[in-house]
MDAnalysis code that builds the backbone (N, CA, C; Angstrom):
import MDAnalysis as mda
import numpy as np

u = mda.Universe.empty(600, n_residues=200, atom_resindex=np.repeat(np.arange(200), 3), trajectory=True)
u.add_TopologyAttr("name", ["N", "CA", "C"] * 200)
u.add_TopologyAttr("resid", np.arange(1, 201))
u.add_TopologyAttr("resname", ["UNK", "UNK", "UNK", "UNK", "UNK", "UNK", "UNK", "UNK", "UNK", "UNK", "UNK", "UNK", "UNK", "UNK", "UNK", "UNK", "UNK", "UNK", "UNK", "UNK", "UNK", "UNK", "UNK", "UNK", "UNK", "UNK", "UNK", "UNK", "UNK", "UNK", "UNK", "UNK", "UNK", "UNK", "UNK", "UNK", "UNK", "UNK", "UNK", "UNK", "UNK", "UNK", "UNK", "UNK", "UNK", "UNK", "UNK", "UNK", "UNK", "UNK", "UNK", "UNK", "UNK", "UNK", "UNK", "UNK", "UNK", "UNK", "UNK", "UNK", "UNK", "UNK", "UNK", "UNK", "UNK", "UNK", "UNK", "UNK", "UNK", "UNK", "UNK", "UNK", "UNK", "UNK", "UNK", "UNK", "UNK", "UNK", "UNK", "UNK", "UNK", "UNK", "UNK", "UNK", "UNK", "UNK", "UNK", "UNK", "UNK", "UNK", "UNK", "UNK", "UNK", "UNK", "UNK", "UNK", "UNK", "UNK", "UNK", "UNK", "UNK", "UNK", "UNK", "UNK", "UNK", "UNK", "UNK", "UNK", "UNK", "UNK", "UNK", "UNK", "UNK", "UNK", "UNK", "UNK", "UNK", "UNK", "UNK", "UNK", "UNK", "UNK", "UNK", "UNK", "UNK", "UNK", "UNK", "UNK", "UNK", "UNK", "UNK", "UNK", "UNK", "UNK", "UNK", "UNK", "UNK", "UNK", "UNK", "UNK", "UNK", "UNK", "UNK", "UNK", "UNK", "UNK", "UNK", "UNK", "UNK", "UNK", "UNK", "UNK", "UNK", "UNK", "UNK", "UNK", "UNK", "UNK", "UNK", "UNK", "UNK", "UNK", "UNK", "UNK", "UNK", "UNK", "UNK", "UNK", "UNK", "UNK", "UNK", "UNK", "UNK", "UNK", "UNK", "UNK", "UNK", "UNK", "UNK", "UNK", "UNK", "UNK", "UNK", "UNK", "UNK", "UNK", "UNK", "UNK", "UNK", "UNK", "UNK", "UNK", "UNK", "UNK", "UNK", "UNK", "UNK", "UNK", "UNK", "UNK"])
u.atoms.positions = np.array([
    [-34.269, 212.702, -140.452],
    [-33.371, 213.852, -140.137],
    [-32.245, 213.911, -141.199],
    [-31.757, 215.024, -141.382],
    [-30.741, 215.343, -142.385],
    [-29.604, 215.824, -141.926],
    [-28.385, 215.679, -142.626],
    [-27.428, 216.692, -142.322],
    [-27.336, 217.959, -143.008],
    [-26.290, 218.697, -142.767],
    [-26.335, 219.816, -143.491],
    [-25.946, 219.710, -145.063],
    [-25.493, 218.488, -145.401],
    [-25.237, 218.455, -146.933],
    [-26.395, 217.402, -147.546],
    [-27.597, 217.499, -146.590],
    [-28.651, 217.053, -147.295],
    [-28.696, 215.379, -147.225],
    [-27.861, 214.683, -146.398],
    [-27.794, 213.380, -146.422],
    [-28.794, 212.840, -145.458],
    [-29.556, 212.049, -145.679],
    [-30.780, 211.536, -144.691],
    [-30.372, 210.683, -143.781],
    [-30.342, 210.805, -142.615],
    [-29.783, 209.746, -141.418],
    [-31.003, 208.995, -140.771],
    [-30.593, 207.681, -140.817],
    [-31.568, 206.895, -140.319],
    [-31.585, 206.753, -138.765],
    [-32.783, 207.103, -138.278],
    [-32.612, 206.880, -136.729],
    [-32.919, 205.448, -136.152],
    [-32.258, 204.849, -135.888],
    [-32.554, 203.446, -135.396],
    [-32.870, 203.080, -133.952],
    [-33.267, 202.037, -133.631],
    [-33.602, 201.515, -132.289],
    [-32.392, 201.216, -131.638],
    [-31.940, 201.939, -130.463],
    [-30.804, 201.831, -129.810],
    [-30.409, 200.502, -129.367],
    [-31.561, 199.564, -128.951],
    [-31.735, 198.388, -128.190],
    [-30.269, 197.372, -128.969],
    [-30.293, 197.264, -130.270],
    [-29.333, 196.215, -130.681],
    [-27.726, 196.782, -130.413],
    [-27.704, 197.930, -130.074],
    [-26.273, 198.448, -129.767],
    [-25.934, 198.679, -128.226],
    [-26.821, 198.235, -127.495],
    [-26.840, 198.259, -126.052],
    [-25.410, 197.903, -125.483],
    [-25.109, 196.660, -126.016],
    [-23.792, 195.930, -125.451],
    [-22.591, 196.795, -125.968],
    [-22.556, 197.385, -127.085],
    [-21.339, 198.405, -127.445],
    [-21.398, 199.496, -126.670],
    [-22.637, 200.055, -126.069],
    [-22.607, 201.222, -125.093],
    [-22.106, 200.890, -123.780],
    [-22.437, 199.632, -123.378],
    [-21.708, 199.182, -122.127],
    [-20.205, 198.934, -122.149],
    [-19.921, 198.823, -123.245],
    [-18.281, 198.421, -123.529],
    [-17.720, 199.775, -123.652],
    [-18.123, 200.755, -124.263],
    [-17.508, 201.911, -124.510],
    [-17.603, 202.813, -123.190],
    [-18.562, 202.596, -122.454],
    [-18.842, 203.472, -121.195],
    [-17.617, 203.253, -120.375],
    [-16.956, 202.044, -120.428],
    [-15.701, 201.703, -119.467],
    [-14.313, 202.418, -120.069],
    [-14.365, 203.005, -121.305],
    [-13.049, 203.199, -121.816],
    [-12.689, 204.538, -121.342],
    [-11.466, 204.637, -121.274],
    [-10.561, 205.776, -120.657],
    [-10.391, 206.846, -121.922],
    [-11.130, 207.903, -121.920],
    [-11.132, 208.851, -123.047],
    [-11.916, 208.280, -123.889],
    [-11.912, 209.043, -125.228],
    [-12.676, 208.338, -126.363],
    [-12.604, 206.935, -126.389],
    [-13.836, 206.233, -126.890],
    [-13.911, 205.012, -126.926],
    [-13.436, 204.474, -128.505],
    [-13.873, 205.466, -129.269],
    [-13.547, 205.231, -130.700],
    [-13.194, 206.581, -131.271],
    [-12.016, 206.431, -132.129],
    [-11.549, 207.466, -132.991],
    [-11.623, 207.262, -134.331],
    [-12.109, 208.160, -135.142],
    [-12.318, 207.932, -136.497],
    [-11.304, 208.911, -137.160],
    [-10.693, 208.329, -138.202],
    [-9.782, 208.898, -139.093],
    [-10.213, 208.672, -140.689],
    [-9.700, 209.499, -141.438],
    [-9.825, 209.369, -142.865],
    [-9.831, 210.771, -143.411],
    [-9.779, 210.904, -144.893],
    [-9.653, 211.870, -145.822],
    [-10.933, 212.713, -145.788],
    [-10.692, 213.994, -146.462],
    [-12.069, 214.862, -146.642],
    [-13.200, 214.020, -147.249],
    [-14.472, 214.114, -146.914],
    [-15.382, 213.561, -147.633],
    [-15.651, 211.815, -147.183],
    [-14.810, 211.345, -146.386],
    [-15.110, 210.194, -145.743],
    [-16.353, 210.043, -145.239],
    [-16.849, 210.878, -144.268],
    [-18.030, 210.914, -143.707],
    [-17.732, 210.747, -142.098],
    [-16.606, 211.193, -141.711],
    [-16.178, 210.991, -140.220],
    [-17.197, 211.720, -139.426],
    [-17.681, 213.026, -139.464],
    [-18.688, 213.628, -138.643],
    [-19.903, 212.921, -138.998],
    [-20.468, 212.744, -139.799],
    [-21.832, 212.123, -140.253],
    [-22.041, 210.725, -139.441],
    [-20.964, 210.092, -139.909],
    [-20.954, 208.504, -139.244],
    [-20.817, 208.569, -137.712],
    [-19.907, 209.509, -137.230],
    [-19.659, 209.515, -135.749],
    [-20.943, 210.041, -135.156],
    [-21.767, 211.213, -135.455],
    [-22.775, 211.405, -134.815],
    [-23.854, 210.415, -134.851],
    [-23.917, 209.485, -135.976],
    [-24.898, 208.415, -135.880],
    [-24.660, 207.204, -135.095],
    [-23.209, 206.972, -135.044],
    [-22.908, 205.982, -133.930],
    [-23.224, 206.313, -132.467],
    [-22.538, 207.649, -132.356],
    [-22.783, 207.969, -130.859],
    [-24.347, 208.186, -130.518],
    [-25.113, 208.418, -131.454],
    [-26.516, 208.498, -131.091],
    [-26.989, 207.245, -131.012],
    [-26.535, 206.142, -131.400],
    [-27.325, 204.929, -131.617],
    [-26.794, 204.208, -130.200],
    [-25.441, 204.396, -129.585],
    [-25.099, 203.981, -128.367],
    [-25.132, 204.935, -127.165],
    [-25.723, 206.274, -127.493],
    [-25.881, 206.999, -126.337],
    [-24.722, 207.445, -125.617],
    [-23.721, 207.868, -126.552],
    [-22.393, 208.569, -126.006],
    [-22.235, 209.955, -126.705],
    [-21.336, 210.506, -125.997],
    [-20.823, 211.716, -126.618],
    [-20.104, 211.973, -128.053],
    [-20.471, 212.774, -128.899],
    [-19.608, 212.921, -130.086],
    [-18.869, 214.095, -130.119],
    [-17.650, 214.289, -130.568],
    [-16.790, 215.305, -130.698],
    [-16.105, 215.205, -131.862],
    [-16.119, 216.565, -132.473],
    [-15.200, 216.682, -133.786],
    [-14.205, 217.615, -133.529],
    [-12.948, 217.169, -133.775],
    [-11.960, 218.101, -133.435],
    [-11.974, 219.602, -134.024],
    [-12.386, 219.557, -135.511],
    [-12.629, 220.746, -136.168],
    [-13.297, 221.682, -135.482],
    [-14.514, 220.924, -134.863],
    [-15.387, 222.134, -134.251],
    [-14.708, 222.885, -132.824],
    [-13.871, 221.829, -131.992],
    [-13.203, 222.262, -131.067],
    [-12.347, 223.507, -131.445],
    [-11.668, 223.425, -132.801],
    [-10.657, 224.190, -133.205],
    [-11.558, 225.736, -133.210],
    [-12.445, 225.548, -134.080],
    [-13.380, 226.670, -134.377],
    [-13.833, 227.634, -133.241],
    [-14.416, 226.779, -132.235],
    [-14.671, 227.217, -130.886],
    [-13.636, 228.018, -130.237],
    [-12.366, 227.465, -130.208],
    [-11.424, 227.953, -129.621],
    [-10.849, 229.338, -130.086],
    [-10.800, 229.315, -131.330],
    [-10.313, 230.431, -132.131],
    [-11.211, 231.323, -132.543],
    [-12.472, 231.055, -132.848],
    [-13.577, 232.007, -133.207],
    [-13.496, 232.207, -134.661],
    [-12.630, 231.385, -135.555],
    [-12.739, 231.333, -136.716],
    [-12.901, 230.259, -137.540],
    [-13.123, 230.157, -138.892],
    [-13.468, 228.969, -139.645],
    [-11.946, 228.261, -139.968],
    [-12.135, 226.951, -140.180],
    [-11.000, 226.293, -140.648],
    [-10.478, 226.921, -141.751],
    [-11.013, 227.422, -143.067],
    [-10.490, 227.792, -144.120],
    [-9.922, 229.321, -143.771],
    [-10.395, 229.910, -142.711],
    [-9.971, 231.438, -142.307],
    [-8.760, 231.169, -141.564],
    [-8.486, 230.098, -140.769],
    [-7.392, 230.028, -139.995],
    [-6.070, 229.353, -141.036],
    [-6.510, 228.781, -141.982],
    [-5.376, 228.225, -142.932],
    [-5.038, 229.452, -143.818],
    [-5.992, 230.270, -144.346],
    [-5.647, 231.714, -145.073],
    [-4.763, 232.600, -144.180],
    [-5.583, 232.793, -142.882],
    [-4.860, 233.968, -142.217],
    [-3.426, 233.298, -141.596],
    [-3.370, 232.201, -141.070],
    [-2.244, 232.069, -140.198],
    [-1.308, 230.819, -140.931],
    [-1.871, 230.183, -141.972],
    [-1.077, 228.982, -142.559],
    [-1.327, 227.660, -141.941],
    [-1.058, 226.751, -142.883],
    [-1.178, 225.381, -142.486],
    [-0.095, 224.983, -141.193],
    [0.982, 225.312, -141.132],
    [1.745, 224.901, -139.823],
    [1.007, 225.309, -138.694],
    [0.584, 226.632, -138.355],
    [-0.049, 227.043, -137.333],
    [-1.532, 226.480, -137.217],
    [-2.154, 225.986, -138.064],
    [-3.291, 225.335, -138.032],
    [-3.112, 223.762, -137.387],
    [-1.852, 223.198, -137.893],
    [-1.503, 221.865, -137.323],
    [-0.999, 222.011, -135.986],
    [-0.664, 222.982, -135.620],
    [0.037, 223.147, -134.058],
    [-1.570, 223.237, -133.288],
    [-2.275, 223.917, -133.590],
    [-3.753, 224.083, -132.807],
    [-4.298, 222.613, -132.856],
    [-4.318, 222.021, -134.037],
    [-5.130, 220.892, -134.224],
    [-4.297, 219.800, -133.452],
    [-3.101, 219.632, -133.450],
    [-2.425, 218.657, -132.397],
    [-2.721, 219.270, -130.869],
    [-2.654, 220.227, -130.473],
    [-3.164, 220.584, -129.185],
    [-4.611, 220.254, -128.783],
    [-5.559, 220.440, -129.711],
    [-6.758, 220.149, -129.526],
    [-7.031, 218.750, -129.480],
    [-6.355, 217.972, -130.539],
    [-6.645, 216.499, -130.383],
    [-5.993, 215.938, -128.933],
    [-4.720, 216.430, -128.563],
    [-4.386, 215.957, -127.093],
    [-5.402, 216.358, -125.954],
    [-6.033, 217.449, -126.105],
    [-6.977, 217.738, -125.137],
    [-8.250, 216.749, -125.219],
    [-8.483, 216.619, -126.373],
    [-9.862, 215.699, -126.674],
    [-9.500, 214.472, -126.187],
    [-8.518, 213.649, -126.258],
    [-8.081, 212.378, -125.785],
    [-7.972, 212.332, -124.394],
    [-7.645, 213.555, -123.720],
    [-7.624, 213.466, -122.210],
    [-8.913, 213.755, -121.639],
    [-9.759, 214.370, -122.274],
    [-11.052, 215.034, -121.407],
    [-12.357, 214.476, -122.169],
    [-12.379, 214.251, -123.225],
    [-13.548, 213.583, -123.930],
    [-13.889, 212.341, -123.856],
    [-15.032, 211.788, -124.103],
    [-15.491, 210.271, -124.195],
    [-16.128, 209.911, -125.344],
    [-16.579, 208.805, -125.636],
    [-17.559, 208.528, -126.841],
    [-16.656, 208.448, -128.012],
    [-17.334, 209.080, -129.058],
    [-16.730, 208.929, -130.408],
    [-16.193, 210.231, -130.614],
    [-14.732, 210.224, -131.290],
    [-13.927, 211.279, -131.394],
    [-13.622, 211.457, -132.846],
    [-13.997, 212.457, -133.669],
    [-13.660, 212.535, -135.153],
    [-12.338, 213.445, -135.415],
    [-11.346, 212.998, -135.925],
    [-10.160, 213.939, -136.145],
    [-10.546, 214.415, -137.553],
    [-9.608, 215.612, -137.678],
    [-9.624, 216.277, -139.055],
    [-8.658, 215.152, -140.084],
    [-8.954, 215.600, -141.264],
    [-8.242, 214.681, -142.152],
    [-6.722, 214.514, -142.132],
    [-6.253, 215.750, -141.688],
    [-4.675, 215.780, -141.731],
    [-4.116, 215.678, -140.353],
    [-4.921, 215.353, -139.643],
    [-4.387, 215.145, -138.040],
    [-3.435, 213.900, -137.955],
    [-3.438, 212.914, -138.676],
    [-2.516, 211.862, -138.624],
    [-0.982, 212.372, -139.227],
    [-1.214, 213.593, -139.699],
    [0.327, 213.899, -140.135],
    [1.370, 214.012, -138.954],
    [0.472, 214.486, -137.855],
    [1.421, 214.634, -136.690],
    [1.794, 213.500, -135.873],
    [3.073, 213.400, -135.725],
    [3.722, 212.034, -135.243],
    [3.109, 211.929, -133.894],
    [3.090, 213.114, -132.968],
    [2.578, 213.163, -131.629],
    [1.312, 212.551, -131.426],
    [0.263, 212.869, -132.752],
    [-0.968, 212.397, -132.756],
    [-1.051, 211.016, -133.060],
    [-0.319, 210.593, -133.902],
    [-0.230, 209.146, -134.149],
    [0.132, 208.389, -132.939],
    [1.078, 208.722, -132.119],
    [1.605, 208.225, -130.894],
    [0.533, 208.211, -129.828],
    [-0.192, 209.343, -129.772],
    [-1.324, 209.311, -128.884],
    [-2.486, 208.532, -128.803],
    [-2.626, 208.097, -130.303],
    [-4.101, 207.332, -130.566],
    [-3.706, 205.734, -130.627],
    [-2.485, 205.527, -130.666],
    [-1.765, 204.140, -130.679],
    [-2.533, 203.423, -129.538],
    [-3.217, 202.289, -129.821],
    [-3.571, 201.337, -128.845],
    [-4.953, 201.621, -128.781],
    [-5.608, 202.698, -129.119],
    [-6.924, 202.849, -129.029],
    [-7.746, 202.368, -130.079],
    [-9.134, 202.188, -130.038],
    [-10.049, 201.674, -131.220],
    [-10.045, 202.795, -132.319],
    [-9.281, 202.665, -133.311],
    [-9.067, 203.845, -134.335],
    [-9.602, 203.181, -135.614],
    [-10.636, 203.756, -136.098],
    [-11.318, 203.331, -137.318],
    [-11.017, 204.178, -138.659],
    [-10.386, 203.773, -139.515],
    [-10.165, 204.507, -140.824],
    [-11.278, 204.413, -141.868],
    [-11.822, 205.486, -142.070],
    [-12.992, 205.484, -142.768],
    [-12.629, 205.667, -144.300],
    [-12.227, 204.776, -145.317],
    [-11.545, 205.270, -146.352],
    [-12.705, 205.629, -147.451],
    [-12.274, 206.485, -148.505],
    [-13.003, 206.838, -149.599],
    [-12.091, 206.972, -150.742],
    [-12.494, 206.516, -151.887],
    [-11.696, 206.675, -153.308],
    [-11.741, 208.185, -153.705],
    [-10.708, 208.391, -154.641],
    [-10.600, 209.927, -155.032],
    [-11.876, 210.266, -155.905],
    [-12.512, 209.627, -156.664],
    [-13.884, 210.012, -157.503],
    [-14.924, 210.184, -156.532],
    [-15.032, 209.476, -155.358],
    [-16.113, 209.553, -154.435],
    [-15.844, 210.567, -153.511],
    [-14.495, 210.786, -153.192],
    [-14.075, 211.967, -152.225],
    [-14.456, 213.408, -152.793],
    [-14.045, 213.447, -154.395],
    [-14.086, 214.531, -154.930],
    [-15.641, 215.024, -154.986],
    [-16.234, 213.902, -155.317],
    [-17.745, 214.192, -155.443],
    [-18.412, 214.792, -154.057],
    [-17.937, 213.858, -152.992],
    [-18.784, 214.324, -151.758],
    [-18.280, 215.915, -151.180],
    [-16.996, 216.104, -151.348],
    [-16.676, 217.457, -151.032],
    [-16.970, 218.454, -151.921],
    [-17.524, 218.225, -153.100],
    [-17.771, 219.232, -154.250],
    [-16.634, 220.170, -154.429],
    [-15.396, 219.781, -154.104],
    [-14.290, 220.802, -154.510],
    [-14.545, 222.222, -153.543],
    [-14.976, 221.875, -152.137],
    [-15.507, 223.187, -151.486],
    [-14.634, 223.980, -151.192],
    [-14.413, 225.279, -151.298],
    [-13.721, 226.148, -150.557],
    [-13.488, 226.257, -148.968],
    [-14.515, 225.533, -148.333],
    [-14.450, 225.179, -146.823],
    [-13.543, 224.341, -146.762],
    [-12.973, 223.455, -147.623],
    [-11.858, 222.600, -147.240],
    [-10.807, 223.186, -147.929],
    [-9.832, 224.104, -147.120],
    [-8.912, 224.851, -147.843],
    [-7.767, 224.166, -148.775],
    [-7.622, 222.881, -148.195],
    [-6.430, 222.121, -149.032],
    [-6.965, 221.806, -150.397],
    [-8.167, 221.829, -150.521],
    [-8.801, 221.449, -151.873],
    [-9.270, 222.583, -152.823],
    [-8.841, 223.721, -152.349],
    [-9.407, 224.935, -152.988],
    [-8.410, 225.564, -153.787],
    [-7.331, 224.799, -154.507],
    [-6.193, 225.254, -155.134],
    [-6.675, 225.176, -156.805],
    [-5.673, 225.267, -157.463],
    [-5.862, 225.561, -158.953],
    [-6.352, 224.165, -159.500],
    [-5.869, 223.116, -158.880],
    [-6.237, 221.686, -159.491],
    [-6.503, 220.834, -158.355],
    [-7.931, 221.230, -157.797],
    [-8.300, 220.457, -156.651],
    [-8.256, 218.830, -156.731],
    [-8.578, 218.245, -157.954],
    [-8.653, 217.007, -158.097],
    [-7.283, 216.413, -157.923],
    [-6.479, 217.020, -158.543],
    [-4.950, 216.519, -158.466],
    [-4.449, 216.500, -156.941],
    [-4.801, 217.530, -156.242],
    [-4.680, 217.870, -154.965],
    [-5.087, 216.523, -154.028],
    [-6.420, 216.457, -154.410],
    [-6.905, 215.378, -153.549],
    [-6.199, 214.116, -153.636],
    [-5.981, 213.691, -154.926],
    [-5.100, 212.429, -155.319],
    [-3.886, 212.390, -154.543],
    [-3.271, 213.539, -154.420],
    [-1.791, 213.667, -153.851],
    [-2.058, 213.504, -152.367],
    [-3.133, 214.136, -151.685],
    [-3.449, 214.040, -150.356],
    [-3.798, 212.617, -150.070],
    [-4.494, 211.803, -150.771],
    [-4.645, 210.406, -150.310],
    [-3.507, 209.630, -150.442],
    [-2.579, 209.937, -151.532],
    [-1.459, 209.021, -151.702],
    [-0.453, 209.273, -150.503],
    [-0.464, 210.488, -150.148],
    [0.519, 210.893, -148.933],
    [0.043, 210.367, -147.649],
    [-1.444, 210.458, -147.402],
    [-1.863, 209.988, -146.003],
    [-2.272, 208.522, -145.965],
    [-2.707, 207.916, -147.019],
    [-3.222, 206.543, -146.903],
    [-2.239, 205.712, -145.829],
    [-0.870, 205.744, -146.288],
    [-0.073, 204.911, -145.248],
    [-0.267, 205.285, -143.555],
    [-0.562, 206.504, -143.522],
    [-0.422, 207.042, -141.818],
    [-1.849, 206.426, -141.580],
    [-2.890, 206.682, -142.439],
    [-4.284, 206.089, -141.947],
    [-4.234, 204.736, -141.414],
    [-3.631, 203.932, -142.402],
    [-3.399, 202.541, -142.120],
    [-2.490, 202.333, -140.833],
    [-1.370, 202.993, -140.701],
    [-0.657, 202.973, -139.597],
    [-1.439, 202.811, -138.217],
    [-2.279, 203.732, -138.107],
    [-2.823, 204.059, -136.925],
    [-4.252, 203.270, -136.674],
    [-4.764, 202.684, -137.770],
    [-6.220, 201.921, -137.678],
    [-6.050, 200.881, -137.107],
    [-7.079, 200.327, -136.270],
    [-7.411, 199.158, -135.747],
    [-8.257, 198.460, -136.832],
    [-9.229, 199.039, -137.303],
    [-9.953, 198.570, -138.630],
    [-10.211, 199.660, -139.546],
    [-10.412, 199.215, -140.776],
    [-10.794, 200.126, -141.982],
    [-12.127, 199.621, -142.568],
    [-12.953, 200.740, -142.834],
    [-14.333, 200.545, -143.359],
    [-14.553, 201.340, -144.466],
    [-14.822, 200.729, -145.633],
    [-14.895, 201.381, -146.929],
    [-16.148, 202.063, -146.906],
    [-16.200, 203.464, -147.485],
    [-17.479, 204.093, -147.530],
    [-17.853, 204.458, -148.871],
    [-17.368, 204.130, -149.834],
    [-17.476, 204.423, -151.242],
    [-19.068, 203.907, -151.900],
    [-19.753, 204.732, -152.205],
    [-21.253, 204.252, -152.583],
    [-22.171, 203.755, -151.569],
    [-21.862, 204.033, -150.257],
    [-22.657, 203.573, -149.105],
    [-23.228, 204.556, -148.456],
    [-24.433, 204.478, -147.869],
    [-25.336, 205.338, -147.094],
    [-24.441, 205.453, -145.678],
    [-24.564, 206.716, -145.110],
    [-24.008, 206.614, -143.488],
    [-24.270, 205.610, -142.575],
    [-25.795, 205.394, -142.707],
    [-26.066, 204.468, -141.528],
    [-25.444, 203.100, -141.637],
    [-25.203, 202.564, -143.158],
    [-24.432, 201.227, -143.275],
    [-23.187, 201.337, -142.958],
    [-22.561, 202.414, -143.270],
    [-20.987, 202.706, -142.541],
    [-21.075, 202.530, -141.120],
    [-21.864, 203.255, -140.439],
    [-21.955, 203.274, -139.025],
    [-22.173, 201.989, -138.447],
    [-22.984, 201.254, -139.091],
    [-23.312, 199.846, -138.547],
    [-22.172, 199.002, -138.559],
    [-21.440, 199.100, -139.818],
    [-20.299, 198.381, -139.867],
    [-19.099, 198.595, -139.088],
    [-19.076, 199.959, -138.927],
    [-17.999, 200.302, -137.756],
    [-18.357, 199.550, -136.517],
    [-19.582, 199.761, -135.997],
    [-19.817, 199.229, -134.800],
    [-19.634, 197.791, -134.769],
    [-19.979, 197.090, -135.785],
    [-19.602, 195.667, -135.910],
    [-18.144, 195.508, -135.710],
    [-17.253, 196.409, -136.392],
    [-15.925, 195.928, -136.705],
    [-15.309, 196.342, -135.144],
    [-15.836, 197.228, -134.594],
    [-14.802, 197.758, -133.141],
    [-15.557, 196.658, -132.077],
    [-16.804, 196.121, -132.485],
    [-17.391, 195.023, -131.410],
    [-16.316, 193.900, -131.516],
    [-16.033, 193.520, -132.826],
    [-15.261, 192.276, -132.893],
    [-13.854, 192.438, -132.311],
    [-13.368, 193.633, -132.584],
    [-11.816, 194.154, -132.278],
    [-11.843, 194.158, -130.720],
    [-12.990, 194.821, -130.047],
    [-12.990, 195.009, -128.751],
    [-13.265, 194.033, -127.975],
    [-13.979, 192.978, -128.610],
    [-14.375, 191.656, -127.829],
    [-15.743, 192.013, -127.125],
    [-16.515, 192.949, -127.596],
    [-17.891, 192.955, -127.315],
    [-18.894, 191.976, -127.836],
    [-18.503, 191.332, -128.782],
    [-19.403, 190.415, -129.247],
    [-18.674, 189.280, -129.629],
])
């Protein structure tokens, strides 16, 4: 199985993860919330985790696109970042109230104080990525509107510097992703939240 980016995903036997599934099934709202900058692999890792433990996966960016009927980049260009952040904050609030399983937030969702407050006390996993690796993974894509400027490398560095304290403020655990395959990261996340959540 591959993602749209051509990354091969490993389909694992779900048996080793059944105890995680039992633990997260009792959670109120999403059992795991993934945060991190663009290129950290939140969607890819989140889908893997959800598939392994047999729970729902939700990407907040997908919810925004479905509600508005336009791509994230189109919303940024047409309506501006403040309008997008308002939409994002509302969709995060709805997802926390209505969704279960694994929830991936957009890279800038933690900029909202309300969102940070809402995810406080949950299993929040910060998927970290360094600047060089993040730039390589995103390919400086115009689909990521904040990286589509004159100097996207400098923009990515500034983005990381500004958001890193916020990611760490909300995170229960931090998992590094640089130079690692998504299935390795997903397994580490499950191990980490198992230890934090007391499932193992």
